[in-house]
C-alpha positions as CSV (number, residue, x, y, z in Angstrom):
1,M,-1.9,17.5,-14.9
2,P,0.2,15.6,-17.4
3,D,-0.3,17.0,-20.9
4,S,2.4,15.7,-23.0
5,P,2.8,12.2,-24.3
6,E,5.8,11.9,-21.9
7,D,3.9,13.1,-18.8
8,R,1.2,10.5,-19.4
9,I,3.8,7.7,-19.9
10,R,5.6,8.9,-16.6
11,A,2.2,9.0,-14.9
12,L,1.5,5.4,-15.9
13,Q,4.8,4.3,-14.8
14,L,4.3,5.7,-11.4
15,E,1.0,4.1,-11.2
16,N,2.5,0.5,-12.3
17,E,5.3,1.1,-9.6
18,L,2.5,1.6,-7.1
19,L,0.8,-1.6,-8.1
20,A,4.0,-3.3,-8.0
21,L,4.6,-2.2,-4.1
22,E,1.0,-3.4,-3.5
23,V,1.7,-6.8,-5.1
24,E,4.9,-7.3,-3.1
25,A,3.2,-6.5,0.0
26,L,0.4,-9.0,-0.7
27,Q,2.9,-11.8,-1.5
28,R,4.5,-11.0,1.8
29,Q,1.2,-11.2,3.7
30,L,0.6,-14.6,2.0
31,E,4.1,-16.1,2.9
32,T,3.7,-15.2,6.4
33,G,0.2,-15.7,7.0
34,R,-0.3,-12.0,8.4
35,P,-0.3,-8.4,7.0
36,Q,3.1,-6.6,7.1
37,L,2.8,-3.4,8.5
38,E,6.4,-2.5,8.6
39,H,6.7,-1.8,4.9
40,Q,8.6,1.2,4.6
41,I,8.4,3.8,1.7
42,D,9.9,7.2,1.8
43,E,7.4,10.0,2.2
44,A,8.3,11.9,-0.6
45,R,8.0,8.9,-3.0
46,L,4.5,8.1,-1.5
47,K,3.4,11.6,-2.2
48,E,4.6,11.2,-5.6
49,L,2.7,8.1,-6.1
50,I,-0.3,9.6,-4.6
51,R,0.1,12.4,-7.1
52,A,0.6,10.3,-10.2
53,E,-2.8,8.4,-9.2
54,K,-4.7,11.7,-9.1
55,D,-3.1,12.8,-12.4
56,L,-4.2,9.4,-14.0
57,K,-7.6,9.9,-12.6
58,R,-7.9,13.7,-14.3
59,L,-6.5,12.1,-17.5
60,L,-9.2,9.2,-17.5
61,R,-11.8,12.0,-17.0
62,R,-10.5,14.4,-19.7
63,L,-10.0,11.3,-22.2
64,G,-13.6,10.3,-21.5
65,K,-15.3,13.5,-22.7
66,G,-15.9,15.2,-25.7
67,P,-15.7,13.9,-29.4
68,A,-12.5,11.8,-28.9
69,G,-14.3,10.2,-25.6
70,L,-16.7,8.5,-28.0
71,A,-13.6,6.6,-29.7
72,V,-11.7,6.1,-26.5
73,R,-14.6,4.6,-24.5
74,R,-15.0,1.7,-27.1
75,F,-11.3,0.3,-25.8
76,S,-11.7,-2.4,-22.9
77,G,-8.5,-1.2,-21.1
78,Y,-10.0,2.0,-21.0
79,R,-13.0,1.1,-19.6
80,S,-11.2,-1.3,-17.0
81,M,-9.0,1.6,-16.0
82,V,-12.2,3.7,-15.4
83,D,-13.8,1.1,-13.2
84,R,-10.8,0.6,-11.3
85,Y,-10.0,4.2,-10.8
86,L,-13.2,6.1,-11.1
87,E,-16.1,4.0,-9.9
88,E,-14.6,4.1,-6.4
89,D,-14.7,7.9,-6.1
90,E,-18.3,8.1,-7.2
């Protein structure tokens, strides 16, 4: 679990990279008119991205708890990330 600010930044960078890959695949679908199932990604990289997403979810849960959670939940960016990543799990 990311504890230092550098780890949190790295987790967010990995999430950003995963989202960029998803956008790229969706753009290809729009261009060709059909889903691209042949998009190749290294298995180790995929595992790293999945682990980063899990870390992000844990981090969001921890940030939302306790006294600091009261302040963090006021930010719309935090709420939108909770909606995006945590609401689908519940």
